[in-house]
N, C-alpha and C positions, 0 to 999 in steps of 0.2 A: 772674401765674401763681398755678390753686390748685396747695394741698400735693397731693404724688402726681403732678400732671400732669408731661409732657414736654416739651422744643421739638422745633419739628422744621421746617427750610427745605424750602419747597414752593414748585413751578412750575406756574403751571394758567394756563384760559383761560374765558374768561367765554361768558355766552351769544349775546358776539355775535363768537366768537373770536379777542376781545385778548387777548392774553397780559399772566399779570400772575407776579409772585413775592412772597417776602415771609415770615413766620414765621406759625405754626399750633400750640395748645396742643392736646393732648389726655394720655389714660391710656395711647392705646398707637398704635402708625400707624391701625388702622381708625378708633381714634375720634376721629386728624386728621383723616382723611378724610373721614366723616361733617360733623364742621365743616365744611370746604369745600365739599361740597357742597350744606348747606343755605345757606349763602353765593352760592350760584348759580357755584360754580365746580366746572370740573372738570381735577381733578389731572394733571400730565404727569407731572411727577414728586415725592416724597416722600422725604428720608431725615430720619435726627435731627441735630439739631443740632451733637452731640459728634461727628459726620462717620462717624460707625458707621452702616451703611446696609443694605439686605436682605441674607439670609447669601447669598451668590452658590456656585454648587455650581462645582466642580472636580474632575480629576482624568478626567475623560472620556476613556476609552483603547479600547485592542481586551477582547473579549470575556475575561474570566476562565475559569478552570474548573470554579469554581463559581459563575459569574453564569446566574440566570433565562434560560431564553431569552426572545424579545415574547412568544412565546403564554403560555408561562407565569408570565412576568409580568402580564401582561393579567388572567390566571384569580386569581390570590394578589390580585390589586386589585380584582378582581370579589365574591371572597369576605372580603376585608376590610372592602369597602365596607357589603355584610350586615349583620358580624357590627356594623359603625362602626352604621350605620342602627337598632338595636335597642336601644343606649345603651348597648352594653357597651365598658366602657375598652381599650383602644390593647395594653394587656400582658393581660389573659384575652383578648381574641381573637386573638392572634398567640399562644399558648396552645393555643386551640383549632383552630386549622387546624395549627401541630404535632402536634397527634394522628393526623392521620395517618399516620403509621410514618415508613419511610425515604425517599418521594418528598420528591424536590429542593424541591419546595413546600414540606413538611413541618420540613424540616431548615432551609430560610433562614428560615422566620417562629419557629423558634428560635431562632436564630441575633440575628433584630433583636430578639426578644422580651429577651433578656440583652443588648445592647445600649442598648436604653433604659432597664433594672432600673438601667445603668451613669451614667445621666443624660442622655445623647446622644437629640435631638430624633428626630422617626421618618425624617426626613427622610434624616438622616444615616444611620442607621443603616439604610432603604433602601440608601442607597447604598454603605456599609461594608462591610455585613453580606449581602447579598439583591445585591449587583452590579447597581441601578436606578441605569441612569447617564443614562436618556433624560432631559435635560435640562425639556422643558415636567413631566411628572411629579413630578418632584422641587419643581418651583417652582408647580405648584398644592399640594401637601403643604405647602413650606412659606408660604404663603400663610394653608392652613388652621388653619395653628397659630397662624398671628395670626387668624385670624375667627375660630377656633372650628368650622369649618363643614369638619369633613373624613371625614365621611362624602358630602356631595355633592363636595366635593374628588376624592374615589377616586375617586368613581365616574363624575367629566369625565373623570379620568385614564386609565380604562379602555376609556372610551367613546372615547375618542381613540388609544388603542391598538387598539381592535379597531377603527376604521376603516379603518388604515392594512391592517393585517392581513384584511380585506376586500377591498380595493383588492386585494395582493399575490397573495391568491386567486385574484380572478375574474381577472389577466393570466394567471399560471400556470396555468390550469385551461383557456384560450380557446389556448393557448397548446402546449397539451400535445400533442394529435392531433398538429397539423402538425409540431411536431420530431421526433415519434420516426417520423413518417412520409420525412421529411428525411432523418434520421441510418438509418433502413433503408435508402433510396435511393442513400447514398453508400456504405454499407458494400458494398450487391450491386454497384453498377458497380463501386466498385476493385475487387472481389473476381475479376470476370471482367475486367477491365486485368489483374490478378497471376494467376491462373490460369487463365483461354481463352485470351486472347489471345494471349501467348508463345507458343502450341505452334503458331499458324498461322505463324511468323513463318520456320522454317526455308524453309519451301515457296515465300517470293517474295523471298530477303535479296538472290538475285543479280538480281532484275528488280522492285527495289522501286519503280525510275522508273515499272513499268508499274503502278503501283496506282495508283487515282485521289487526289486529295487530300485527303478526309475517310479514306481507309482510310490513308492515310498518316499523317495528326492521330493516326490510335486506335493505329496500330505503335510511335510515337513515344511519345507519353503513357503507352502498355502498360511501353514499355522502361523509362522514367522513372519509374515508380513501381517495377516489379519488383524497380529497382538501391536504390531508396530506404525503400521498404516497412518494411524494419525502424525507422530514424530516424523518421519518419514518423506510424508506430506509437507509439515512443517519444512522440515530441513531442502525440500526441493525450492517449495516457494522463499525461502532465504538463501538460496544459491543461486539463484535467477536476478532475486534483489543485487546481490554484491555485484553478477555479473552487469547487469545494466548501472550499477553504481559505476563499477571500474569503467565499465564505457563509457557517459557522460563525463567522466574524470581525464580524461585521456591515458587512462593507466592497462585495459584490457591488450591493448595491441603488442606491450615490455611483459605482460604476463605469458603472451599464447606465445612468445617468440621464446621464452625462456621455456616451456613444456615441449616447443619444439624441436629446438636444440638438442631433446634428447631423444628425438628419433633420427637415423642415421640419414633415412630419405628426404624428409621435410628438412632437415639439420641443411642438407645442402642446397636445396630451394631457396629456405630463409637468406640464407648465408648470400646467396648469390645475389636474392633481389636486393638486401640490405648495399650491398659491396655497389649494386649498378646505380642505385642511387645515389650514394656516397660519391662516387666517382663521378656523376651527370653535377652533381652539387658543388665536387673540387674543380671540375674547369669553369663551370660558369664562374668562378670566384676567383679562378687566378686570371681568367678572358678578362672581371672589373679589378683589374690592378688590384689585387687586393694580395698581400706577402703570403707565401708558400706556411709558412708557419702559423699565422694568423687564419689561414683560410684552415689547414691542419686541425688547429684547437675546435674550430667551431663545427667541420664533420666530428670530432670526435666527438664533442659535447651533444652534438643532434644522433648520432647513432643510436641504436635501441641497446639497453643493458642487457649486456653479456659479450662473446665471444668479439665480434665484432670492435662495439668499445672500446675494450682489453686493446684485441690489436691493434686500433688506431694511435690506442693515445700511446702505446709503447714506438708506434713511428711518426708519432708527435716529438716523442722525447727523441729516437734517433737523429730526425732530422735536423732538431735545434740545437742538436751538438755536432753537428758536421756531416752528415751523412746523407747520401744523395738517396730520393725517393724512390726509385727504385730499388736500391738497394735494400732499404727500413724494409719495405713490403716483402720481398725476399723471402727477407725472414719471418714471418709471418705465413700459412695457409690460407690468407682470403683471398689472395688471385692465383689465377692460372697461369702457367709460363710465358703463356703466349702474353696476357695482360704487360705482366712486368715488363717483355721486350719491347711492347710500342711506347710501355712508360720510358724506359732508357733511348730510345731511339729519340721520344722529348725532348726527353732533356738535351742531347745533344744536338740535337738539330734547334733548341730555341726555342722552342715554340710545345711548353711543357701543357699549358693548359689545351691546346688545342687536338693536343695528341691523348687528353686524356678523354675528352669529350667524342671521338670516336672511339678511343676504348667502351668506353659506357656506352655508347651506342650498339655497337658490337653486342655486349654482356646483355644490352637489355634484348635483342633478339634471342638469344640463347634461353637468357631467365624467362623469356614468352615459351617457346617451346615447352622447356623443364615445368614451367608451371599449367599449360596446356596437357602437356604426359601426365602426368599427376592427375590432375580432374579425371582425365580420361580414364584413369584406372583407380583412384579411388570410388567414386561413383558405383560402377558394379560391383566393386569390390564390400561396399558398403551396402548393398544392396543385398548380394547374395549372402553376408554375415548376416542380415535383418531375416533373412528367408530361414537361415539353418538354425536362429535361436527360436524363431516362430513354429518351425517344424520341431523343433525337438522336445518343444512347449506340448506340443497340439501332438505328440506322440505318446508322450508320457503322461497326459493324459486321461486321453484314451486307452491307456494302458493300466489304469487307476482305475475307469470306471470299466471295461469289461473285468478286471479282477473283483471288481465292487458283485460284478454280475454271478460270476462264478460261484464268491465265497457264497452269493445270498441262495443261491439254489443248489 
């Protein structure tokens, strides 16, 4: 081993897919990976011989008070990537961003700069001082600290976060109008039940058995709501507050994902969108000279709780045990057959990262079509459902009113 070089333990696959392991020397992890690729090997895992591996990010938890929102984090990464791309040092770039005043991004930039001056790595400073807890972003920055391609890594991280925000925005925008319509309809029907229907009850209390079944049901529901409306109102306010707090702490997405997994149509839509984003992340990380096992661990950690995280955790274990990625993914139902075939071609051609990125692009087009189709069908279906609810309520109401007039005369 030449002076200044380090020893690394590797697990890799050759062009035939056969697993190999051994020791390789290089100036750093990037250099060691280059040596393996020159030998026709694709690294699965690579760690320092003395047992020290890539730094792992810890402490991912609830959102702190000084933590940037996903939108602010994306803007921060975009601005930092632009300045880094102009060959501006990280400390100077952060100082320029911090000149913006009292805005949250400016404050975070100055805190990160001060932490860098203390000798911390950028990934650690971003996590500690800006509250960036996304494992994908931190892993990309950590990889760039080794490879030196910081501007590209920051742009990739910002692009991934922007894709997530765009998907969320499209869903929220598509459901906003039907949601408002449903809320107004429920409030209107509730007001009728609590404020109007009880005024007709004294006219038929003695002869309620003569009122049609639909009318009796209206009076029964009205009596129930009139007696409990303060409790129902408090429960609705509490539910709204809980949803707001869950959204602020970043928990709402996981809750909605678990609920959506119970509905087959929504489950397919959510699954395809999640896998599209995970493949985008995986392809980007492999292109940044991050080992396959390391990238899979990060991808598994970043996946929402549910079948995708469980499936990717199983895939990670199989790959670390020596299985090929395409074979490990084939044991799950996370990807369609054509996607698995493209990943297998990437393994055989030695361009796994590039082929995974292409697969992610194809899945994104399919996911966009599925989301567009779902919103086009869901909006009118919800409107029809709300119309039926109002129509049935009004029919029952007028049925009760007509029966009251008939009984009175």
